[in-house]
C-alpha positions as CSV (number, residue, x, y, z in Angstrom):
1,X,0.0,0.0,0.0
2,X,2.8,2.4,0.9
3,X,4.6,1.7,-2.4
4,X,1.4,2.5,-4.4
5,X,1.0,5.9,-2.7
6,X,4.7,6.7,-3.2
7,X,4.5,5.7,-6.9
8,X,1.3,7.8,-7.4
9,X,2.8,10.9,-5.8
10,X,6.0,10.4,-7.9
11,X,4.0,10.2,-11.1
12,X,1.9,13.2,-10.3
13,X,4.9,15.3,-9.3
14,X,6.8,14.2,-12.4
15,X,3.8,15.0,-14.7
16,X,3.3,18.5,-13.1
17,X,7.0,19.4,-13.2
18,X,7.3,18.3,-16.9
19,X,4.4,20.4,-17.9
20,X,5.4,23.4,-15.9
21,X,9.0,23.3,-17.0
22,X,8.1,22.9,-20.7
23,X,5.6,25.7,-20.6
24,X,8.1,28.0,-18.8
25,X,10.9,27.2,-21.2
26,X,8.8,27.7,-24.3
27,X,7.4,31.0,-22.9
28,X,11.0,32.3,-22.2
29,X,12.3,31.2,-25.5
30,X,9.6,33.0,-27.5
31,X,10.1,36.2,-25.4
32,X,13.8,36.3,-26.2
33,X,13.3,35.5,-29.9
34,X,14.9,32.1,-29.9
35,X,12.4,30.7,-32.4
36,X,13.3,33.4,-35.0
37,X,16.4,31.5,-35.9
38,X,15.7,29.8,-39.3
39,X,18.3,27.1,-38.6
40,X,16.0,25.6,-36.0
41,X,13.4,24.9,-38.7
42,X,15.9,23.1,-41.0
43,X,16.5,26.1,-43.3
44,X,19.9,26.2,-44.8
45,X,21.4,29.6,-45.1
């Protein structure tokens, strides 16, 4: 029983942190103009 609770808490915390960190990084990278670099989209200059 204790293992199941620990596993459930770990999964929930991992899911929350993955979503929050991804959202934060994407937000910051769009604010600083990181996605304006055409090389990121496979364009050869």
